N, C-alpha and C positions, 0 to 999 in steps of 0.2 A: 422521261418526265411523266409525272402523275398530276392529275388535277383534282381539286376538291371544290365542292360547292355546298354551302350550308345556309339555311335560312332560319332565323330565330323569331317566331311570331310571339311576342309577349314578354320577353325579358326586359325588365325595367331596373336600371341601376339607380338607387336612391342615394343621393349625397346629402347628408343632413348637416346643417350649420349649427354649431354649438351656441348656447345662449349665455350671455354674460350676466353679472349681477345688476340689480336695479340701481337707480340713483335717486337723489332727492328731487330732481326735476321731473315734471309731468310731461315734458316734451318727448315725443317718440322719435327715436333715431331711425331714419329711413333704412330699410334693409339694403345691403349692398347688392349691386347688380351681379347676377350669377352668369358666368360664361357658359357657352355650350360645351366646353371642356373643363374638367376639374382635375386638379392634381390627385394622383392616387394616394388615398389616405393610408391604406395598408396594401401589401402585396396580394392579400386575399381578394380584394375588389377586382384587380386586374385578372387574377386567376379565374374568378367566377365568370367574368366577361368572356374570356377566351374559351373556357370549357363549354359554356352554354352554346356557343356557335358550332360545337362539334357533336351535338347530341340530338338534333332535331331532324325529323323526316323531311326530305326534300321531295317536292312533287315532280311529276314527269316533265312539265314545261321547264322547270329549273335545270333538271338533268340534261335535257336536250340543249339548253343554252351552254351548259358546261362542256358538253361534247363538241359543240360547234366551235367554241373558243379554243379548245385544246387542239383542234385540227389546224388552226391558223398559227400555224407555227412562225541676245540683244546686240544687233549689229549696227554698222554705220549706214548712212544714207536715208532716203525716204522710202520706206517699205511698208507694206500692209501686213496685218496679221489676220486673225480670225474675226469675222464680222460678228458683233454682239448687239443685243437689244439695248443694254444699259451701259453707260459709262462706268468704268471701274468694276464691272462684273463680268469676269471671264467665263466662257462657255466651252463645254467639252466638245472636242472634235477629233476625228481620226487622222487629221493631217495638221501639223503646226509648222510655223515659220518664225524664227527669232531674229532674222536679219543676217545670220551667218549660216544656219543649218536648217534644212528641212527634216521633219520627223514624220515618217509615213508608216502608219499602221495598216495591216491588211484590211481591205474593205469587208464589210459584212456581206457575205455572198448571197445574191439573189439572182436566179436565172432571168435572162433578159426576155425570153421568148414570149411570155404571156403578155408583156407590154407591146411587143411588136405584133403579135397576133391580133391584139385588140385594135391596132392601127391598120390592120389589113395586110400585113406582111407575113409570108410563110417562110420560116427559118428553122434551122436545126442548130441550136446553140451547143457547140462542143468545146467551149472555152474551159480551161482548167480553173479550179478554185485558186484563190490567191495564196501565195507562199505564206507560211505561218511565221512571220517575223516582223519586227519593227525596224525599218531602215533609217539610218541617219546619213544625210547627204550634205556635204559642204558645198555652198553655192559660190559662184564667181559671177556676179551680175555684170561686171565690166565686159566679160567675154561671153555672156549669155550661156553659161554652162553650170554643171553640177557634177559631183562625184560622190559615190557612196563610200563612207569612211568606216562604217560598222553596221552590223546587223544583229539584232537581239532576237534570239529564237523564242517561239511561243509553243506551248503544248497544243496538240491537235484539237483538244476539246475546249480551248480557250479563245474566246472572241474579245477583241478590244472594243469596248463601247466608246472610248475616246481618251484623249490625253490632255495634260497641261504641261507646259514647259516654263520653269521659273527658277532663276538663279542656279544654273547648273544642276537642276533636278528635273527628271522626267517622271511624271505621275501618270501611270496607265491604269485606267479603270477597266476591269475585266469581267467577263461573265461566262457562264456555261451555256447560255442560250441567248438568242436575240429575238425579241418579239416586235421590234420597231417601236415607234413612239407610242406612248399612252394616248388615250383619247377614247374612241368608241370601244376599243378592245377592253379597256379598263372599266368603262362605264357599264357595259352590258354583261360582263363576264362572270364567270367562274373564277375561283381563286386558284392561283398556281402554287403547287407545293410538291415535293421539296425542290428548291432551286438554290443556286449559288451565284454570288458575285464576289468581287474582291478588288484588290489593287496591288500593283507592283510599283515600287519607288526605286528609281535608279539614280546613282550619282554619275552625271555626265560631264564632270570636269575634264576628263580625257575622252573626247568624243569617239576616238578610235577604240576605246576600251571601256564601255559603260559598265558600272558595277551595281549589281542588285543589292540594295540596302535592306529592303523589307518586302516580303510577300505576305499578303493577308487574304483570307477567304472568309466571306460573310454569308450567313444564311439569309436567303431572300431573293427577291427579284429587283433589278435596277429600275428606277423610275426616272430620276433626273439628277443632275449635278451642276454646281457652279463653283467658281473660285473667286473669293474676295480677299485681296491682299495675300497673306501667307496661308490662308485657311481654305481648304477644299471641303465643300459640303456635298454629301452624298445622301440622296433620298432613296429609300428602299421599302419594299413591302414584303411582309412575311406572314405565313400561316403555319401554325404548328403541324409537324408531321409526327404522329404517334404510331409506332409499329403495332399492327394488329387492329387498329381502329377502322371501322367501316366509314369510308369517306363519301360513299353514295348510299345514304341511309334511306331504305325504301320500306322497311317494316318496323313494327313496334318491337319485335324481338331484337333486331339489330340496334335499335335505339337503346334498349335496355342494356345490351352488351356494351355499347359505347359508354353509357353512364357508369357501369361497374368498372370498366377499365380506367376511366378518367378519375375515379376516386383515389387511385394510387399515384396519379401523375402530379408532380410538383410544379410550382411556378417556373422554376429554372428550366424544366423540360419544355415549357410552352414558349419560351422566349428565344429570339435568334441569338446565335453565338458568332464570335469572331475568332478565327485561328490565325495567329501570327507566329510563323516558324512552327515550333512544336507545342506552343502554349495556346490553350483554348479558354475563353472566358465569355461571359455574357456581353453581347453588343450593347445592351441598354439595361440599366438597373430599374426595377419596378418603381422606385421612388422618383425616377426621372420621367415617368409616364403620366398620361392624362386619359381620363375616360369620359364618355358622354354623360351629360347631367340631366337632360330633359326627355330622354326617350331610350328605347332599346337600341343596342348595338347589334345589327343583324348578322354580322360575320365574325368568325374567329380569325381576325386579321388585325395586324397593327402596321402602322406607317411610322418609319423611323427616320430621323434626320441625324446624320453623324458628321461632326465637325473634326477635320483632321488637319492639324498644323503641319505644314510641309517640313519645317525644321525640327519637329519633335513629334513624329506621327504616332508614337506609342502613347502620347498624352492626349488621345482623342476623347471627345465627349459625345453622348447621344441622348436624344429625347424622343419619345414616341407617344402615339395616341391610338385608341382602339377603333379607328375607322379607316376606310380605304381612301385613296386619293387618285383622281384621274386627270389632274392638271396641276402644274406648279409654275408660279411666277416668282422671280427673285429680284428685288431691288438691292441697292447697296446696303440697306439697313434691315431688311426683313425678307422673310420667305412666306408666301401665301399659297395655301392649298385650296383646291376647289374639288367638290364632289357633287355629282348629280344625284338628286333625290326626288322621290315622288312628292307631289304637292298634296298635303293633307288638308288644305283650306276648303271651306264648304262651297265656294263659288266656282273655282277653276280647277278643282282637283282632277278632273278628267281631261284637262286641256294642257295646262302649263306645268312644266317641271320646275323644280327649285334647285338652285345651286347654293351649296353651303360653302362659305369661305372661312378659313382659319388663318390667323396671322401669328407668326412666330418672329420675334425680334432676334437679329443676329449681331453679335459683337465678338469676333474671334471665335473661341470655343464656347462662348456663353449663348445658349439657346433658350429663349424665354417666351412662353405663351402670352399673347397680348389681347386676344379676343376673337370673336367669331360673329358671323351674321348669315342669315338666309335671305337670298334675293330670288325673285321670280325670273325664270328663263334659263337658257343653256349658255354657258360661257365656252366650254371646252369640248370640241369634238375632233381633236387631233390637229395635225399640221402645225402652223405657227400661231395657234390661237392665244399664246401668251401675250401677243401684241394687243389683245383685247383688255389687258390689265396694265395699269401703270400707277406707280406711287409718286406723288409730288407734294412736297412740303408736309409729309406725314399722312396725307390723304390717299386712299386707294380709289382710283377711277376704273370702272368696269363697264364694258358694253356686253349686254346679254341679249339673246334672241328668244322670244316667246312664240312657240308654235301652237297653232290652233288647227289641227288636222281636220279636214272636212269642211272648213269654212271657206267662203269665197276669197277672203284675205287670210291666208294661213299663217302669216308670220308678222310679228311686230318686234322692233328693236328698242331696248331700254338702256339708258345710261344711268348708272348709280355712282354716287360719290360717298364713300364710307370713311368714317373717322373714329378713332379710338374714343370710347366713353371715359369721362373723368370719374365716373361712379364705379367702375369695375372692369373686368375683362370682357369687353363687348365692343363690337364695331357698330356704331350707329349709322343709319342711312341719313346722311346729312341732306341729300337732295337726290332727285331723279328727274329724268327727261325722256319722254314727254310727261307733262303734269297738267293739272287743272288750269293753271294760269298760262302755260305754254303747251298747248295741245298738238302743235304740228309734229307729225310723225317723222322719225328718222328712216327714210326709205319710202318709196311708193308701194302700193299694194302688191304683195307677193314677191317683193324684192329681198333676196337673201343677202346677208352681210358677208363681204369678202375682206378686202384690205382695211386694216385699222392701224393708226399710229397716233399715240399721245405725245405731244411735243410741248413741254412747258404748260402754258395756260390754254393751249388749243388742242383739240382732237380732230383727226380726219378719219372719215369712214366712207367706204365705198360699198354701195348696194347695187344689185343687178338682177334684172329679169330680161329686159330687151335692150335697155340702154344703161349707161354707167353714170349714176349721180355720185359726184364727190361732195360730201357734206363737210363743212367746216363748223365745229362746235366751239363756242367761246366758253371757257371754264375759268375765266379770271376771277369771278365770284363763285366759289365752290357751292355756296348756298343757292345760287340762281344761274345754272348753266342754260345756254340757249343755242339754237341753230343760228349761226351768223350768216352763212352763205351757202350756195349750192351751184354746182356746175354739172351739166349733162353732156356726155360724150358717148360715142359708141364703144362697145367692149367693156372690159372691167379690169381693175387693178387688184391683184391679190397680195402684193407686197409694196409697201410705201417707204421711201427713204428720204430723209430730210437733206437737201442740198445745202441750204442755209435758211435763215429766217423767212426768206421770200420765195423760195422755190422748193417744190416737192416732186420727187421722181416716183412714178408708178410703173410696176412691172406686172403684167397679167396677160390677158387674151384679147384679141380683136374679135369683132362680131363674127368673123369667118372662122375663128378657131385657131388662129396663128398666135405667136408671141407678139405682144404689143408693149412698147415702152412709151410713156407719155410724160412730158415735162409740164408741171402745173405751176402757174404763177399765183402764189397765195400772199403776195405783198399786201393785198386788200382782201381780208378773209370774207368780207361781205360780198365780194364779187370775184371768186376764183376764175382763172382763165387758163386755157391751154396754150403753151408756147411751142407746140409741135410734138410729133410722135414718130416712131419708127417701128416697122413690122418685120419680123423674121419668119421666113418660110410660109407654108400653107397650112391647111387644116390638119390638126394633129401634132404640129410642131410643139415642142415641150421643153421646158427648162427646169432643172432640179431646183433652181433658186426660187421657183414659185412656191415650194413647200419647205425648203431648207435654206435659211438665210446664209448658212456657211458656204454655200456655193456662189454667193454674190460677193464681189470684191469692189471696194471703192477706195480711191486714192484722191485726196483733196489737195487743191492748190499746188499744182505743178506749173510754175510760171503763170499763175492766174487761171489755169485750166484744171477742171476736175476730170478724172478718168475713172471708168468703171468697166467691169467685164461681166458677161452673162453667158453661161454655157447653154447649148441648145442641142436637142436631137431633132433634126430638120427633115420635114416631109415636103414633097413637091407642091407647088402652088396650083397645079392642074388637077384634073379629076382622077389621075392615076393613083394618087396618094402614095407615091413611091417614096421609100425611105432613102434619103440622100446622104445621111451620115451625121457625125457629131462634130461640133466645132465650138470654139470659144470666141464670142463676139466682143469686139472692143469699141467703146463709145467714149465721147468727150462731151462735156457741158461747157459751152463757150459763153463768155460775157455774163457770168452768174451774178456779178455785183450790179448789173443793170437788168432787172427781171423783165422789163419790157422788150429787151433785145436778146435775151438768153435763148440759146438754141441747142438742140441735140445734134451731134455730129458722129456719124458712124465711120470709124476708122478702117475697119476690116475685120478679118477673122483668122484665128490660128487653127489650122486644120492639119494635124499630124497625119501621116499616112497610116492606114491600118496595118497592124503587125502581121495579121494573117488575112489576106484578101478573100479567102474562102469563107470567113466568118463575118457576120453583120458588125458594122462599126458602131455598135450600141454601147454607150458608156453608162455604168451604174453609179459611179461616183465621180464628180467633177469638183476640183478645187483650183483656185488661181491665187497667186500672190504677185503683186507688182513691186519691184525694187528698182527705184530710179526709172530707167527706161527699159528695163527687162521685165518680161512677164514669164513666170513659171506656171505651167499648166499641167495639172495632174489629172490624167484619165485613168480611173481605177488605180492600178499600182504604178503606171508608167509616168515618168517625169519628162516634160518637154520644156523648151524655152524659145522665146522669140523676142526681138526688139519691138518696142511700141511702134516705131516709125515704119517697120517692115515686117508685119505679122505673117506674111506668106512664106518667109524664110524661117523654117523651123529646125531647131537643133534637138537631138535626142533620138530615142530615149536614153537617159543617163543610167549607167550601170553602177 
C-alpha cells in the first residue's frame, strides 16, 4: 500500500453563471442560491481540480501526518436480523440471518493482545487467522442447532467488509485492506492510494451450491454502504495513482516534474475504474460529478456514491464530488456526508472547527445533489456518531460539539435543524440550540457528548464528566427546539435504544468502569426517571455493542416481554482486574406498557467453553440472533446456540 498527501494552497475554481437577456420589466430577478457543490460543466473543470492536488509542495508536518496514518493500518417464526439505525435502511455486516440460514464471513482479523495488555493481562495470542471463506449454515431453532451446508472460498488478499442477503442473493462487499471505520483516521489523514474494493454477487437459490453471478473490482477505499429496497449504495474514496509521479513533493524540482507529467494525463486516467469480469470502464462519468464552488479543493480526491440494483447490477449509476468525507448518515430518502474543516471565521477561527454537510437525495439508482451547509462544531469522530444525525419530515437534525481547548469550559454542544432551501441547492439552518432566547446549555461545563438518539419529535442526549445527565429535547416545532427535561444518574450511556414511546434503554459504563444498562422512563419528557439498572463485571469490562450496534440484539413483544442480548468481555470486580472471559448476557424488559412498573430482568448468560484453554477467551467479533426461544451466538467464527430459558446449556460449535 502507498500513501499520498497533497495540499493545495490557492487553487480556486470559479463557476460562472450565464446571463439571460433583459425584459421590459425593471424588477430585478433575485440571483439563485448557489450550492457549495456545482455540477461539472466540462470534464476539464474536474480534471484541473484533480491535477492541482498532485502538484504542490507538502510541508514536513503534513508528511509526518501521512506517515503516521499509513502506519495504522426469510424464515418462519419471530427472529431478529441485523440491528439498524433507520427503519427500511439495511446496514452492512459480516454476519447475516434470514430466519433459515446464517451467513458468516470471516472476521476482519485484529490481534487481541493489545486490548488485554491495556487491561492489565499478560497474554500471548497464538490464535490462527480466520478461514478465508463465507459459510452458510441451515438453522433448526426448534432443536437449538445449525449445520453448515456450503462454504464460499475467498482469495487470501480479500477481506469481506460486510454482506447483504435479499431474495436468494448474497451481496458481499470486499476489499484488499481494512482500516476500520472512518472518523479520526479520515479527518486527520493522508490520502490512501492505490487501493481496491469490490463486490461479489451470488445466487443462493440452492444454498448448498451458491453460484457466483458477478465479481467486480473498484478503484478506491471503502467508506460506507447501505441497502434501501433493491438498491445497494456503496460510498468510496479515490485518489488518482499516476506512475512516475512524486507523491511526497518536497522540492520545486519535483513539483515541476509532476506538472510536466500531468500535462499528458487525461481525465479518464484520473478517475476510478470498475472492472466486471474482463471488462473495465469508468466508475463515474465526469458529467455525473460535482466540484466545490466557493473555495479551493485542497486534495486530489473524489468521493463517489455508487447505486447497484441487486436484480440488475450491471445497470449501476455513480455520482461523485471533489472533496473527502469522514462521516456518512443515510435515511430512507437521502445520504448525508460530513467533512471536518478549519473555521475561517474571524472570531473563532482558532477555536472551533466547522463541519460541512452535503445532502444527496436517493431514489433507486437516481442520485441527486440537494444542497449543503456549514455548521460550527465536530459531528463525527468515529464510533456510532451517525446517531448524532437524523432526518425527520425532510429536515436534518444534527448535534455537534464545539471544542475550546485551553478554556475552563472546553466544550459546548449545539443542536442544528437544517432544511432544504426553496431558492436553490442549499441547506438552511432553520434553528439551533442553545440560542439567544433559549440559552440553557446542553451539558454541564466540560461534559463530553456520548449517547444520542433522535426519535420522532424528541432527541435524547447523554453528556458526561462526573455524572450522567440525560437530556430530552423537544423538536416538535423545528423552528423552536428546547430542552424539555433532564435526569442525572451515575455513569453514562453510549448507546440508546427506544423500547417504546415511554421507555428508553441505555448501554454504557458505570462510574466504576463496568458495563451499565439503565432503563429510563420518558413518558413525561419534562421529568425523565430511571426504572432501574444492571451492572456487568468490574472495571475494564467491555461490550462490543458500545461502539458497534450490530453486536446488540433486540426482540420485541414475546408474550408481552421484550428480550435483548449484550456481549461482554468481563473483568473481575475486585482489585485484581483478572480477565474472566467472554459471554453473551440475556435481559428482559417487563411491564413495558406500564412505564411506572417497568423493570430490567437479567435472565443469565451464554458462556461457551473456550476451544483452546491455553489461549485467552477474548472475542473480537460477537453477534447474536434470537429465533423464537433459541439464541444463536457467534463468537468470532464459531456458532453456538442455547434456549432462552436455559442459557447455561450451550450447544455447538456447529460445523
